[in-house]
KEMIVO-444991 format. One line per 3 residues: for each residue x, y, z of C-alpha. Coordinates in steps of 0.02 Angstrom, whole numbers, padded with zeros to 5 digits. Layout:
// KEMIVO-444991
X/Y/Z ~ ...
// end
This chain:
// KEMIVO-444991
-00477/-01003/02043 ~ -00297/-00954/02075 ~ -00247/-01135/02105
-00295/-01182/01928 ~ -00155/-01074/01860 ~ -00026/-01057/01998
00085/-01189/02076 ~ 00175/-01053/02175 ~ 00169/-00864/02186
00277/-00833/02031 ~ 00223/-00976/01918 ~ 00083/-00975/01790
00033/-01122/01682 ~ 00190/-01211/01739 ~ 00303/-01066/01686
00382/-00920/01776 ~ 00267/-00769/01759 ~ 00343/-00610/01688
00283/-00448/01766 ~ 00374/-00343/01636 ~ 00413/-00366/01452
00492/-00274/01309 ~ 00355/-00333/01190 ~ 00189/-00418/01225
00113/-00502/01072 ~ -00075/-00531/01083 ~ -00128/-00681/00980
-00049/-00850/00947 ~ -00086/-00884/00765 ~ 00053/-00903/00637
00082/-00714/00627 ~ 00100/-00689/00815 ~ 00212/-00843/00831
00320/-00780/00687 ~ 00344/-00610/00767 ~ 00391/-00691/00934
00516/-00802/00845 ~ 00597/-00660/00748 ~ 00607/-00539/00894
00683/-00670/01008 ~ 00805/-00725/00873 ~ 00858/-00543/00850
00905/-00542/01034 ~ 00759/-00443/01102 ~ 00742/-00489/01285
00576/-00517/01373 ~ 00464/-00559/01225 ~ 00296/-00625/01284
00158/-00700/01177 ~ -00016/-00713/01252 ~ -00142/-00831/01172
-00322/-00833/01234 ~ -00350/-01019/01208 ~ -00225/-01124/01110
-00098/-01089/00974 ~ -00173/-01086/00797 ~ -00351/-01057/00860
-00444/-00938/00747 ~ -00403/-00939/00561 ~ -00232/-01025/00563
-00283/-01202/00606 ~ -00407/-01225/00463 ~ -00310/-01131/00327
-00274/-01217/00162 ~ -00090/-01177/00187 ~ -00044/-01112/00014
00130/-01039/-00006 ~ 00187/-00936/-00154 ~ 00328/-00821/-00204
00206/-00731/-00318 ~ 00122/-00566/-00277 ~ 00071/-00429/-00399
00145/-00298/-00282 ~ 00334/-00277/-00286 ~ 00351/-00243/-00100
00236/-00381/-00036 ~ 00329/-00501/-00151 ~ 00478/-00475/-00033
00369/-00532/00112 ~ 00323/-00691/00019 ~ 00506/-00723/-00023
00563/-00703/00158 ~ 00422/-00816/00217 ~ 00465/-00960/00102
00652/-00945/00132 ~ 00617/-00960/00318 ~ 00497/-01107/00297
00627/-01201/00196 ~ 00749/-01201/00342 ~ 00635/-01193/00495
00623/-01381/00522 ~ 00812/-01401/00526 ~ 00827/-01253/00645
00692/-01303/00769 ~ 00676/-01491/00750 ~ 00489/-01468/00719
00420/-01534/00554 ~ 00323/-01403/00454 ~ 00252/-01509/00312
00318/-01397/00173 ~ 00284/-01457/-00005 ~ 00361/-01361/-00152
00297/-01432/-00317 ~ 00283/-01257/-00391 ~ 00126/-01169/-00447
00048/-01111/-00610 ~ -00073/-00967/-00634 ~ -00175/-01015/-00787
-00224/-00895/-00926 ~ -00373/-00941/-01035 ~ -00407/-00769/-01110
-00304/-00640/-01205 ~ -00323/-00516/-01062 ~ -00249/-00644/-00942
-00101/-00670/-01058 ~ -00071/-00482/-01058 ~ -00084/-00481/-00869
00051/-00614/-00858 ~ 00162/-00517/-00977 ~ 00133/-00363/-00869
00185/-00459/-00713 ~ 00338/-00531/-00799 ~ 00398/-00355/-00844
00397/-00316/-00657 ~ 00486/-00473/-00601 ~ 00652/-00489/-00694
00741/-00370/-00575 ~ 00670/-00460/-00423 ~ 00758/-00605/-00337
00606/-00719/-00356 ~ 00604/-00843/-00499 ~ 00453/-00829/-00612
00423/-00888/-00790 ~ 00290/-00869/-00922 ~ 00260/-01043/-00994
00159/-01121/-01133 ~ 00032/-01263/-01132 ~ 00164/-01400/-01149
00254/-01351/-00989 ~ 00088/-01326/-00898 ~ 00033/-01503/-00942
00199/-01570/-00882 ~ 00173/-01484/-00714 ~ -00010/-01536/-00701
-00044/-01684/-00818 ~ -00226/-01701/-00763 ~ -00274/-01533/-00840
-00396/-01513/-00984 ~ -00289/-01407/-01101 ~ -00427/-01355/-01222
-00438/-01175/-01160 ~ -00263/-01151/-01089 ~ -00163/-01016/-01178
-00018/-00986/-01058 ~ 00033/-00991/-00877 ~ 00137/-00900/-00749
00250/-01030/-00668 ~ 00332/-01000/-00500 ~ 00454/-01137/-00445
00462/-01166/-00258 ~ 00278/-01128/-00228 ~ 00168/-01255/-00142
00087/-01278/00027 ~ 00128/-01303/00210 ~ 00039/-01373/00362
-00019/-01218/00457 ~ -00027/-01305/00626 ~ 00149/-01377/00611
00216/-01211/00547 ~ 00147/-01118/00698 ~ 00215/-01247/00818
00387/-01236/00737 ~ 00385/-01046/00751 ~ 00331/-01059/00932
00468/-01188/00966 ~ 00595/-01070/00889 ~ 00529/-00923/00990
00549/-01022/01153 ~ 00720/-01084/01097 ~ 00780/-00903/01082
00704/-00850/01248 ~ 00526/-00792/01215 ~ 00389/-00842/01337
00220/-00905/01276 ~ 00071/-00913/01393 ~ -00092/-01000/01350
-00232/-00999/01391 ~ -00202/-00817/01436 ~ -00336/-00702/01367
-00304/-00516/01374 ~ -00442/-00434/01476 ~ -00382/-00255/01474
-00252/-00134/01404 ~ -00205/00025/01498 ~ -00072/00148/01446
00042/00223/01578 ~ 00096/00406/01576 ~ 00268/00358/01509
00193/00269/01358 ~ 00208/00090/01421 ~ 00063/-00031/01434
-00017/-00129/01575 ~ -00082/-00288/01495 ~ -00212/-00373/01604
-00244/-00560/01603 ~ -00330/-00679/01725 ~ -00155/-00727/01784
-00093/-00553/01821 ~ -00035/-00393/01736 ~ 00119/-00371/01627
00200/-00200/01607 ~ 00257/-00192/01425 ~ 00361/-00066/01329
00264/-00111/01173 ~ 00109/-00213/01130 ~ 00072/-00293/00962
-00104/-00342/00910 ~ -00091/-00504/00809 ~ -00263/-00565/00863
-00335/-00613/00693 ~ -00524/-00598/00690 ~ -00518/-00543/00873
-00414/-00392/00822 ~ -00563/-00275/00833 ~ -00598/-00329/01012
-00418/-00291/01061 ~ -00425/-00123/00972 ~ -00586/-00075/01060
-00500/-00095/01228 ~ -00404/00065/01187 ~ -00538/00155/01085
-00486/00100/00910 ~ -00604/00031/00777 ~ -00492/-00074/00666
-00570/-00095/00493 ~ -00557/-00285/00487 ~ -00701/-00403/00451
-00717/-00593/00448 ~ -00777/-00676/00288 ~ -00824/-00857/00255
-00701/-00956/00149 ~ -00735/-01135/00096 ~ -00625/-01269/00024
-00662/-01448/-00025 ~ -00554/-01601/00008 ~ -00579/-01760/-00093
-00544/-01942/-00054 ~ -00405/-02033/-00146 ~ -00412/-02005/-00334
-00333/-02153/-00427 ~ -00258/-02041/-00562 ~ -00176/-01934/-00427
-00111/-02084/-00332 ~ -00032/-02153/-00491 ~ 00074/-01998/-00519
00262/-02010/-00499 ~ 00280/-01833/-00427 ~ 00168/-01708/-00338
00056/-01597/-00444 ~ 00095/-01413/-00455 ~ -00033/-01300/-00371
-00145/-01222/-00502 ~ -00242/-01060/-00494 ~ -00377/-01051/-00627
-00400/-00863/-00633 ~ -00559/-00862/-00738 ~ -00634/-00999/-00631
-00577/-00904/-00474 ~ -00512/-01053/-00377 ~ -00352/-01137/-00322
-00322/-01325/-00329 ~ -00182/-01429/-00257 ~ -00141/-01608/-00215
-00187/-01665/-00039 ~ -00105/-01833/-00006 ~ -00179/-01943/-00144
-00330/-01831/-00170 ~ -00362/-01650/-00214 ~ -00400/-01492/-00117
-00500/-01358/-00204 ~ -00544/-01182/-00142 ~ -00652/-01056/-00236
-00683/-00870/-00213 ~ -00867/-00838/-00246 ~ -00935/-00683/-00331
-00976/-00542/-00212 ~ -01163/-00569/-00222 ~ -01142/-00748/-00160
-01001/-00736/-00033 ~ -01041/-00718/00153 ~ -00977/-00582/00269
-00987/-00619/00456 ~ -01043/-00441/00492 ~ -01129/-00490/00655
-00955/-00514/00731 ~ -00914/-00335/00685 ~ -01073/-00269/00767
-01085/-00387/00916 ~ -00911/-00460/00937 ~ -00844/-00635/00910
-00948/-00763/01008 ~ -00863/-00808/01173 ~ -00771/-00973/01160
-00760/-00973/00970 ~ -00587/-01036/00926 ~ -00573/-01200/00834
-00750/-01203/00769 ~ -00810/-01192/00589 ~ -00961/-01123/00499
-01089/-01234/00418 ~ -01032/-01274/00241 ~ -01135/-01225/00089
-01087/-01322/-00067 ~ -01226/-01240/-00169 ~ -01143/-01070/-00145
-00985/-01128/-00233 ~ -01064/-01247/-00359 ~ -01028/-01132/-00507
-00842/-01143/-00468 ~ -00850/-01330/-00435 ~ -00919/-01355/-00610
-00781/-01247/-00687 ~ -00651/-01346/-00591 ~ -00726/-01510/-00652
-00711/-01448/-00831 ~ -00530/-01397/-00806 ~ -00481/-01551/-00703
-00598/-01690/-00764 ~ -00545/-01818/-00630 ~ -00640/-01710/-00505
-00804/-01769/-00581 ~ -00779/-01942/-00509 ~ -00696/-01889/-00346
-00784/-01916/-00180 ~ -00790/-01766/-00063 ~ -00734/-01812/00113
-00730/-01640/00191 ~ -00793/-01462/00162 ~ -00706/-01336/00272
-00794/-01169/00298 ~ -00704/-01053/00416 ~ -00675/-00868/00452
-00532/-00773/00374 ~ -00503/-00587/00404 ~ -00514/-00455/00270
-00476/-00270/00266 ~ -00565/-00157/00139 ~ -00422/-00174/00013
-00369/-00352/00060 ~ -00197/-00296/00121 ~ -00148/-00323/00303
-00121/-00181/00428 ~ 00059/-00192/00488 ~ 00160/-00070/00593
00143/00060/00732 ~ -00028/00139/00747 ~ -00063/00324/00736
-00133/00409/00890 ~ -00074/00280/01017 ~ 00105/00266/01077
00193/00097/01070 ~ 00042/00004/01000 ~ 00076/-00098/00843
-00035/-00206/00735 ~ -00009/-00356/00622 ~ -00190/-00392/00578
-00308/-00410/00431 ~ -00217/-00555/00347 ~ -00322/-00636/00214
-00168/-00743/00173 ~ -00085/-00760/00342 ~ 00012/-00919/00307
00118/-00848/00166 ~ 00131/-00678/00250 ~ 00177/-00738/00425
00362/-00774/00406 ~ 00405/-00619/00305 ~ 00297/-00502/00408
00375/-00565/00569 ~ 00546/-00525/00498 ~ 00488/-00356/00430
00415/-00302/00597 ~ 00560/-00365/00702 ~ 00683/-00272/00590
00578/-00114/00611 ~ 00566/-00131/00800 ~ 00750/-00166/00824
00818/-00038/00699 ~ 00691/00100/00726 ~ 00633/00104/00545
00559/-00017/00419 ~ 00685/-00114/00313 ~ 00594/-00059/00154
00438/00034/00102 ~ 00277/-00060/00133 ~ 00156/00086/00139
00020/-00018/00056 ~ 00010/-00116/00220 ~ 00022/00037/00334
-00108/00019/00474 ~ -00141/00206/00461 ~ -00200/00208/00280
-00382/00208/00333 ~ -00474/00350/00418 ~ -00646/00373/00493
-00722/00345/00322 ~ -00689/00158/00340 ~ -00850/00127/00437
-00945/-00037/00448 ~ -01051/-00015/00289 ~ -00893/00031/00192
-00799/-00119/00264 ~ -00938/-00240/00220 ~ -00954/-00173/00042
-00766/-00177/00014 ~ -00746/-00351/00091 ~ -00876/-00419/-00029
-00793/-00332/-00175 ~ -00616/-00387/-00128 ~ -00668/-00568/-00102
-00773/-00575/-00260 ~ -00637/-00486/-00361 ~ -00498/-00597/-00292
-00448/-00659/-00463 ~ -00502/-00519/-00579 ~ -00376/-00455/-00705
-00256/-00338/-00615 ~ -00245/-00186/-00727 ~ -00137/-00033/-00695
-00233/00119/-00629 ~ -00362/00000/-00556 ~ -00520/00072/-00480
-00651/-00020/-00376 ~ -00818/00063/-00344 ~ -00908/-00024/-00201
-00936/00080/-00044 ~ -00909/00243/-00137 ~ -00923/00387/-00111
-00881/00399/00074 ~ -00912/00557/00174 ~ -00745/00619/00105
-00804/00723/-00042 ~ -00737/00897/-00077 ~ -00840/01055/-00083
-00847/01044/-00274 ~ -00882/00857/-00290 ~ -01066/00879/-00330
-01020/01003/-00467 ~ -00889/00889/-00545 ~ -00946/00709/-00518
-01041/00694/-00683 ~ -00905/00778/-00784 ~ -00758/00666/-00740
-00692/00492/-00713 ~ -00664/00488/-00526 ~ -00522/00405/-00432
-00522/00348/-00251 ~ -00384/00422/-00143 ~ -00383/00388/00045
-00572/00393/00051 ~ -00586/00545/-00063 ~ -00662/00559/-00236
-00545/00653/-00353 ~ -00559/00681/-00542 ~ -00433/00582/-00644
-00489/00654/-00811 ~ -00636/00749/-00883 ~ -00764/00709/-01018
-00809/00808/-01172 ~ -00949/00771/-01297 ~ -00894/00629/-01410
-00773/00553/-01284 ~ -00779/00369/-01241 ~ -00825/00393/-01058
-00816/00286/-00902 ~ -00686/00173/-00822 ~ -00612/00059/-00957
-00450/-00018/-00891 ~ -00314/-00082/-01005 ~ -00130/-00127/-01005
-00109/-00004/-01149 ~ -00168/00172/-01184 ~ -00355/00175/-01165
-00504/00294/-01173 ~ -00424/00426/-01061 ~ -00268/00448/-01169
-00332/00581/-01291 ~ -00434/00678/-01161 ~ -00282/00688/-01047
-00182/00757/-01192 ~ -00317/00889/-01215 ~ -00301/00936/-01031
-00111/00949/-01042 ~ -00129/01065/-01192 ~ -00255/01168/-01092
-00131/01195/-00950 ~ 00016/01230/-01066 ~ -00080/01355/-01174
-00226/01426/-01074 ~ -00281/01390/-00896 ~ -00350/01241/-00800
-00426/01207/-00629 ~ -00396/01050/-00526 ~ -00470/00985/-00363
-00325/00944/-00245 ~ -00427/00925/-00086 ~ -00364/00747/-00045
-00194/00814/00008 ~ -00155/00776/00190 ~ -00148/00942/00286
-00078/00979/00459 ~ -00054/01139/00557 ~ 00095/01138/00677
00114/01282/00800 ~ 00178/01319/00973 ~ 00337/01367/01065
00440/01222/00994 ~ 00365/01212/00819 ~ 00521/01276/00729
00636/01165/00833 ~ 00527/01012/00797 ~ 00521/01041/00610
00708/01077/00601 ~ 00733/00907/00682 ~ 00609/00816/00570
00653/00888/00399 ~ 00812/00887/00296 ~ 00789/01069/00248
00793/01244/00320 ~ 00619/01296/00373 ~ 00541/01434/00267
00516/01610/00333 ~ 00342/01682/00360 ~ 00247/01689/00196
00368/01570/00110 ~ 00345/01389/00054 ~ 00470/01250/00022
00470/01065/-00016 ~ 00557/00964/00119 ~ 00592/00782/00159
00579/00682/00319 ~ 00718/00553/00325 ~ 00737/00394/00424
00889/00372/00538 ~ 00974/00277/00395 ~ 00951/00424/00276
00805/00354/00176 ~ 00663/00468/00121 ~ 00512/00436/00232
00401/00575/00163 ~ 00399/00727/00050 ~ 00305/00874/00125
00266/01051/00066 ~ 00291/01170/00212 ~ 00229/01351/00228
00257/01464/00379 ~ 00090/01555/00392 ~ 00128/01664/00544
00277/01663/00662 ~ 00289/01485/00730 ~ 00133/01423/00637
00164/01303/00492 ~ 00052/01222/00363 ~ 00114/01049/00309
00046/00968/00150 ~ 00076/00786/00106 ~ 00006/00659/-00018
-00168/00591/00009 ~ -00108/00413/00041 ~ 00019/00473/00170
-00092/00574/00285 ~ -00089/00469/00444 ~ 00073/00381/00395
00164/00549/00404 ~ 00065/00616/00552 ~ 00111/00464/00656
00296/00493/00621 ~ 00281/00676/00670 ~ 00184/00640/00829
00307/00504/00880 ~ 00449/00631/00872 ~ 00345/00753/00975
00321/00620/01110 ~ 00502/00560/01107 ~ 00574/00737/01110
00451/00817/01229 ~ 00413/00962/01111 ~ 00287/01095/01164
00183/01103/01007 ~ 00003/01087/00949 ~ -00031/00982/00795
-00199/00988/00707 ~ -00252/00873/00566 ~ -00356/00988/00456
-00367/00871/00306 ~ -00557/00857/00311 ~ -00586/01041/00348
-00487/01125/00210 ~ -00526/01115/00025 ~ -00393/01144/-00107
-00410/01209/-00284 ~ -00264/01223/-00403 ~ -00259/01341/-00551
-00121/01327/-00680 ~ -00074/01389/-00852 ~ -00012/01548/-00936
-00181/01633/-00909 ~ -00196/01585/-00725 ~ -00139/01757/-00664
-00264/01845/-00777 ~ -00407/01743/-00703 ~ -00360/01766/-00521
-00318/01950/-00539 ~ -00500/01983/-00586 ~ -00553/01911/-00419
-00432/01991/-00294 ~ -00358/02160/-00256 ~ -00192/02077/-00210
-00054/02113/-00337 ~ -00015/01946/-00420 ~ 00128/02007/-00529
00294/01914/-00530 ~ 00378/02047/-00426 ~ 00238/02061/-00297
00190/01877/-00281 ~ 00343/01771/-00310 ~ 00360/01583/-00338
00344/01483/-00175 ~ 00268/01632/-00083 ~ 00104/01625/00013
-00024/01761/00048 ~ -00196/01772/00126 ~ -00311/01844/-00008
-00497/01866/-00035 ~ -00590/01785/-00180 ~ -00775/01819/-00197
-00777/01870/-00014 ~ -00695/01706/00041 ~ -00528/01707/00135
-00404/01599/00039 ~ -00224/01550/00076 ~ -00143/01562/-00095
00026/01481/-00125 ~ 00113/01516/-00289 ~ 00155/01338/-00336
00091/01211/-00459 ~ 00141/01030/-00473 ~ 00116/01046/-00660
00272/01156/-00666 ~ 00170/01294/-00749 ~ 00118/01464/-00683
-00006/01426/-00548 ~ -00073/01440/-00373 ~ -00140/01319/-00246
-00281/01393/-00144 ~ -00329/01330/00028 ~ -00499/01373/00099
-00638/01312/00210 ~ -00723/01164/00126 ~ -00894/01247/00135
-00830/01393/00031 ~ -00750/01290/-00108 ~ -00898/01298/-00227
-00905/01488/-00213 ~ -00722/01508/-00257 ~ -00732/01376/-00395
-00882/01456/-00479 ~ -00805/01629/-00467 ~ -00646/01566/-00553
-00740/01475/-00690 ~ -00843/01631/-00725 ~ -00692/01746/-00722
-00596/01629/-00837 ~ -00723/01614/-00977 ~ -00630/01736/-01088
-00465/01652/-01045 ~ -00517/01479/-01105 ~ -00530/01406/-00929
-00576/01222/-00908 ~ -00540/01073/-00794 ~ -00393/00954/-00784
-00368/00799/-00677 ~ -00230/00703/-00591 ~ -00179/00605/-00746
-00135/00766/-00837 ~ -00045/00832/-00683 ~ 00062/00674/-00677
00110/00692/-00860 ~ 00153/00876/-00841 ~ 00257/00843/-00685
00356/00703/-00765 ~ 00404/00801/-00920 ~ 00468/00941/-00806
00568/00814/-00704 ~ 00589/00939/-00562 ~ 00641/00908/-00382
00642/01026/-00234 ~ 00785/01027/-00109 ~ 00830/01165/00014
00992/01241/00075 ~ 01107/01149/00195 ~ 00999/01123/00353
01036/01088/00537 ~ 01050/00925/00633 ~ 00900/00833/00562
00854/00648/00579 ~ 00959/00546/00456 ~ 01092/00680/00427
01237/00572/00483 ~ 01178/00426/00376 ~ 01157/00542/00226
01333/00609/00247 ~ 01399/00430/00254 ~ 01305/00383/00095
01376/00538/00009 ~ 01553/00495/00064 ~ 01542/00316/00002
01468/00367/-00164 ~ 01312/00308/-00253 ~ 01299/00140/-00339
01146/00185/-00441 ~ 01056/00342/-00493 ~ 00879/00393/-00537
00892/00430/-00722 ~ 00774/00516/-00844 ~ 00739/00411/-00999
00641/00428/-01160 ~ 00559/00271/-01230 ~ 00520/00230/-01411
00350/00146/-01386 ~ 00189/00128/-01483 ~ 00027/00123/-01383
00096/00088/-01210 ~ 00188/00183/-01074 ~ 00286/00137/-00919
00192/00136/-00753 ~ 00336/00099/-00635 ~ 00430/-00058/-00580
00462/-00119/-00758 ~ 00627/-00205/-00796 ~ 00767/-00108/-00882
00888/-00208/-00991 ~ 01057/-00171/-01069 ~ 01154/-00292/-01180
01038/-00434/-01133 ~ 01058/-00410/-00946 ~ 00940/-00340/-00814
01016/-00175/-00754 ~ 00877/-00084/-00663 ~ 00695/-00039/-00647
00579/00106/-00684 ~ 00498/00201/-00541 ~ 00365/00298/-00637
00316/00338/-00814 ~ 00194/00436/-00922 ~ 00170/00506/-01095
00231/00684/-01123 ~ 00099/00765/-01231 ~ 00203/00924/-01246
00354/00836/-01323 ~ 00258/00687/-01396 ~ 00360/00549/-01317
00350/00419/-01181 ~ 00453/00458/-01025 ~ 00505/00368/-00868
00618/00381/-00718 ~ 00727/00228/-00689 ~ 00861/00173/-00567
01018/00128/-00665 ~ 01198/00084/-00617 ~ 01309/00238/-00615
01404/00180/-00769 ~ 01241/00182/-00870 ~ 01178/00354/-00820
01265/00465/-00949 ~ 01154/00562/-01067 ~ 01140/00463/-01229
01159/00293/-01145 ~ 01047/00167/-01233 ~ 00946/00040/-01135
00785/-00058/-01159 ~ 00626/-00054/-01054 ~ 00516/-00209/-01052
00330/-00175/-01072 ~ 00204/-00316/-01094 ~ 00339/-00440/-01141
00423/-00329/-01272 ~ 00585/-00233/-01248 ~ 00569/-00055/-01310
00722/00052/-01352 ~ 00756/00191/-01227 ~ 00890/00321/-01201
00949/00422/-01051 ~ 00909/00606/-01083 ~ 00948/00773/-01003
00814/00826/-00882 ~ 00697/00914/-00889 ~ 00624/00903/-01063
00512/01051/-01027 ~ 00571/01192/-00915 ~ 00459/01246/-00773
00371/01413/-00789 ~ 00477/01499/-00656 ~ 00635/01443/-00745
00570/01499/-00915 ~ 00523/01669/-00843 ~ 00693/01690/-00761
00785/01647/-00923 ~ 00675/01767/-01022 ~ 00713/01908/-00901
00898/01868/-00909 ~ 00895/01871/-01099 ~ 00799/02036/-01101
00922/02117/-00981 ~ 01067/02065/-01093 ~ 00977/02133/-01246
// end
């Protein structure tokens, strides 16, 4: 057997075998080849790519090869941009043709909702480097003259879009990787992964073992098999995707220039020119699409690589008929090929990219439903992260740690069906999708609240967004404008400002850090002085370059024991960062993730103290229980960690307790609060109340934390832009974040968040603006749904927080 691979003791497959490597990449599709290329080009020595059979085997070789600058997400749009910019120059760099065509693409709107969606996307694009235009029927027909224009209202046109040959692209990336010094071995299946005590990896193959500083799983639909080697269950699942290729179409052949790629969003398909014919690919509804769930249960069949599934034209016939109506020449076209192959989905359709929680030096770049357009940019993103020690920009929506144990096989299958079937649904803000819900992650009060509220999905948890009252228009009714939740949320804000409200905050990520080095660890991790026992503060973890990695609420419970609270979507993202520092620094600490064990109830409003005081013997007065203090109290016989804090900015407490006792505490509060006007409020109201307060929490000058030097350098150089507080003169619409800000006809910045302030009756937003435009009174415009609304920079906050109001009242009384 050895003689098949070895010509001498140190040679494998005709190449010198490497026993050690900086990075071993497992999987030779376009993503793995791109990462090898980028790492080697960045000067990383000893990059090895292992491919089990041949390059492109899996999903790459049969992909339709679409390339687009467009993405609804601002961050992933950067990935697309970097990919296409690389593909435009790769042939000249490597000498390997890539077959890139760039006739542009048009997303077609045939309904009023689609037109609004395009306006919504345009508001989020002007401040981005990518070109994108909203165009009318005349321009659309010019770009695609074979289109039936009867139903076409508008289009979103992206110049430079098109398609590429996936096989040639991968070969060019591989050629570039070799050119810069990377080594590629195939066939070289990985048969085992074993971590060494110092955090390195022994990567076993039939040819020998490589000791690697880092391994990266880029194995496509084999990613689960690779993960299982080290005890991980990656939530990726193969789905069947079909596309149809026609023979020569005379009308296509007669064209003087290549057709733009079209995406008929209502028809849920893409269509492009393929030589002198057409290539057409639909996304079936979820009840018709096929999930290859047997591969999840039993593994990918041995030897599967460049095989296809049996095609099923009947399954996509509904979309074929819609395409024939939109592009009539299809009716007479002969089909010469139907390709049906596996592509990999995650539950939310976004890939899983970055270092993995719980395992040192193990990275993933898996779950790509659109690997061709993601490959170039993701390779660059990951190589920048690996070389610099931090990601070049925030891409938390692709964090591999965003899923927890709740993402089991039934959940994955349900979500894969939903994501595939909903591929081209209208992308509303505040979108909710309901398949696979609820998971096991429900709080101790979920059963009591589920029929009273519109629930949101947060990291596997169900959490009330807003609550119903008799006469309300209930249910999830998405819109680009204010919709059925607007008035009820105003009611909830009024409740918290005037009486008292209760909110379920259980989805927070929660960690307990204790041990001999706990204080030293947290001093290193956070740009703040750690609180004393019984005190809470809000602190930030920074990257080495001084960027905010996470915002965390920290309480010292007992000497050396700290409770850390982070956002629901950041749970494992933040925990991985903390645990990496523990490993790198050799800290003697114990870290427990208690997110699932501890329930959280918030109570807020001027009557909050009156309600709680009925239930505990602890003195809750201002002098005895100060803001940002924490005490262990008893409520209805249940031990509760009460922290005097509320993210509404009003008088309030957050109460942490065992999940199984949540209902007892909740019912006791609701009973005790009857005479105080107690009721519920949800996360939408909390967001509005927070924004109108505009508060931030920073501590005193801390010690030598990560990113301190970079922060000092930024301070010395001076800021170029500033996060400014602005009031908008709108009608029935509010900013969400990432909208374009204009001044004197020029793009000057972007919003980061927005909401309606029910207390002051105005629309508010935070926006990044150049320093010269940040003075109070500065007038700008914010684009919302294609219209520029007047806005002005205002003094923050509009509404003072309760602690500030109380302090000012006491000061005024003392002077009187």
